[in-house]
DRENKOL-857773 format. One record per residue (C-alpha): chain; z, x, y negated; residue in one letter. Coordinates in steps of 0.5 Angstrom, whole numbers, plus 500, padded with zeros to 3 digits. Each point is the difference from the previous one (the first is absolute). Layout:
# residues N
<atom chain="A" up="Z" east="X" north="Y" resn="A"/>
...
END
This chain:
# residues 114
<atom chain="A" up="500" east="501" north="500" resn="S"/>
<atom chain="A" up="499" east="502" north="492" resn="F"/>
<atom chain="A" up="507" east="500" north="501" resn="A"/>
<atom chain="A" up="499" east="504" north="505" resn="D"/>
<atom chain="A" up="496" east="505" north="499" resn="A"/>
<atom chain="A" up="505" east="505" north="494" resn="G"/>
<atom chain="A" up="497" east="505" north="498" resn="T"/>
<atom chain="A" up="492" east="497" north="502" resn="G"/>
<atom chain="A" up="501" east="495" north="496" resn="L"/>
<atom chain="A" up="495" east="501" north="493" resn="T"/>
<atom chain="A" up="500" east="495" north="495" resn="E"/>
<atom chain="A" up="495" east="499" north="494" resn="G"/>
<atom chain="A" up="498" east="495" north="494" resn="T"/>
<atom chain="A" up="493" east="498" north="499" resn="L"/>
<atom chain="A" up="498" east="497" north="493" resn="T"/>
<atom chain="A" up="493" east="498" north="499" resn="T"/>
<atom chain="A" up="495" east="495" north="496" resn="T"/>
<atom chain="A" up="493" east="502" north="504" resn="S"/>
<atom chain="A" up="496" east="496" north="504" resn="T"/>
<atom chain="A" up="498" east="507" north="503" resn="S"/>
<atom chain="A" up="503" east="504" north="505" resn="A"/>
<atom chain="A" up="507" east="504" north="498" resn="S"/>
<atom chain="A" up="503" east="505" north="505" resn="T"/>
<atom chain="A" up="507" east="497" north="502" resn="L"/>
<atom chain="A" up="502" east="506" north="504" resn="D"/>
<atom chain="A" up="497" east="507" north="504" resn="S"/>
<atom chain="A" up="503" east="503" north="506" resn="I"/>
<atom chain="A" up="497" east="507" north="503" resn="A"/>
<atom chain="A" up="497" east="499" north="507" resn="I"/>
<atom chain="A" up="502" east="506" north="503" resn="A"/>
<atom chain="A" up="508" east="498" north="499" resn="S"/>
<atom chain="A" up="499" east="494" north="502" resn="F"/>
<atom chain="A" up="495" east="494" north="504" resn="R"/>
<atom chain="A" up="503" east="494" north="496" resn="G"/>
<atom chain="A" up="505" east="496" north="497" resn="A"/>
<atom chain="A" up="503" east="492" north="499" resn="K"/>
<atom chain="A" up="500" east="498" north="493" resn="Y"/>
<atom chain="A" up="504" east="494" north="498" resn="S"/>
<atom chain="A" up="498" east="499" north="492" resn="I"/>
<atom chain="A" up="501" east="494" north="495" resn="T"/>
<atom chain="A" up="496" east="498" north="496" resn="V"/>
<atom chain="A" up="502" east="496" north="493" resn="S"/>
<atom chain="A" up="494" east="497" north="495" resn="D"/>
<atom chain="A" up="506" east="498" north="495" resn="A"/>
<atom chain="A" up="493" east="497" north="496" resn="T"/>
<atom chain="A" up="498" east="495" north="505" resn="G"/>
<atom chain="A" up="507" east="499" north="502" resn="G"/>
<atom chain="A" up="498" east="502" north="507" resn="V"/>
<atom chain="A" up="503" east="505" north="505" resn="F"/>
<atom chain="A" up="500" east="503" north="507" resn="E"/>
<atom chain="A" up="503" east="503" north="505" resn="I"/>
<atom chain="A" up="497" east="504" north="506" resn="T"/>
<atom chain="A" up="498" east="505" north="505" resn="E"/>
<atom chain="A" up="494" east="504" north="501" resn="V"/>
<atom chain="A" up="500" east="507" north="507" resn="H"/>
<atom chain="A" up="496" east="505" north="499" resn="V"/>
<atom chain="A" up="497" east="505" north="505" resn="I"/>
<atom chain="A" up="496" east="507" north="500" resn="H"/>
<atom chain="A" up="496" east="504" north="505" resn="D"/>
<atom chain="A" up="498" east="505" north="495" resn="G"/>
<atom chain="A" up="494" east="497" north="497" resn="S"/>
<atom chain="A" up="500" east="493" north="500" resn="S"/>
<atom chain="A" up="505" east="495" north="499" resn="A"/>
<atom chain="A" up="502" east="493" north="501" resn="S"/>
<atom chain="A" up="505" east="495" north="497" resn="I"/>
<atom chain="A" up="503" east="493" north="503" resn="T"/>
<atom chain="A" up="504" east="496" north="495" resn="Q"/>
<atom chain="A" up="505" east="494" north="502" resn="F"/>
<atom chain="A" up="506" east="496" north="498" resn="G"/>
<atom chain="A" up="497" east="498" north="492" resn="T"/>
<atom chain="A" up="505" east="495" north="497" resn="V"/>
<atom chain="A" up="497" east="497" north="494" resn="L"/>
<atom chain="A" up="504" east="497" north="495" resn="Q"/>
<atom chain="A" up="497" east="496" north="493" resn="G"/>
<atom chain="A" up="493" east="500" north="502" resn="G"/>
<atom chain="A" up="495" east="499" north="507" resn="S"/>
<atom chain="A" up="496" east="508" north="500" resn="S"/>
<atom chain="A" up="502" east="505" north="502" resn="E"/>
<atom chain="A" up="501" east="504" north="492" resn="L"/>
<atom chain="A" up="496" east="507" north="503" resn="G"/>
<atom chain="A" up="496" east="503" north="505" resn="T"/>
<atom chain="A" up="502" east="507" north="505" resn="F"/>
<atom chain="A" up="495" east="504" north="504" resn="T"/>
<atom chain="A" up="502" east="508" north="501" resn="V"/>
<atom chain="A" up="495" east="506" north="499" resn="D"/>
<atom chain="A" up="501" east="508" north="502" resn="I"/>
<atom chain="A" up="498" east="504" north="494" resn="N"/>
<atom chain="A" up="502" east="507" north="499" resn="S"/>
<atom chain="A" up="505" east="500" north="506" resn="G"/>
<atom chain="A" up="504" east="495" north="499" resn="N"/>
<atom chain="A" up="500" east="492" north="502" resn="L"/>
<atom chain="A" up="500" east="495" north="494" resn="R"/>
<atom chain="A" up="502" east="494" north="501" resn="L"/>
<atom chain="A" up="496" east="496" north="494" resn="R"/>
<atom chain="A" up="500" east="494" north="495" resn="V"/>
<atom chain="A" up="496" east="495" north="497" resn="A"/>
<atom chain="A" up="503" east="495" north="496" resn="S"/>
<atom chain="A" up="497" east="493" north="500" resn="A"/>
<atom chain="A" up="501" east="499" north="492" resn="S"/>
<atom chain="A" up="502" east="504" north="495" resn="T"/>
<atom chain="A" up="505" east="498" north="498" resn="N"/>
<atom chain="A" up="507" east="506" north="499" resn="S"/>
<atom chain="A" up="501" east="500" north="509" resn="T"/>
<atom chain="A" up="505" east="504" north="503" resn="V"/>
<atom chain="A" up="500" east="503" north="506" resn="Y"/>
<atom chain="A" up="507" east="503" north="504" resn="K"/>
<atom chain="A" up="499" east="503" north="506" resn="F"/>
<atom chain="A" up="506" east="503" north="506" resn="K"/>
<atom chain="A" up="496" east="504" north="503" resn="R"/>
<atom chain="A" up="503" east="502" north="508" resn="I"/>
<atom chain="A" up="496" east="507" north="502" resn="D"/>
<atom chain="A" up="497" east="501" north="508" resn="H"/>
<atom chain="A" up="499" east="508" north="502" resn="S"/>
<atom chain="A" up="494" east="502" north="503" resn="V"/>
END
């Protein structure tokens, strides 16, 4: 669980007004095989809030993602679209917001070693 992750737990925040993909987080592929994310998303302007879980994994040359457990409050559409890629030796978790409202993404990450 995230509570038991200890030193393997990383937290971060991204605030964006862009609908283009932005990097939410990245991990070194030489050190980590994948990660588990718990992500909260807030669009205070639109009054929409979201929590979701994302798992990511790679094989050294390509990356995969699955998203599940999404819960929305105040809306019926997800606030962003999550994708992954590998760039310069890092697996990147990217997000493209659904609107240009100021949207805040906060995450907690548990790493999984190679």
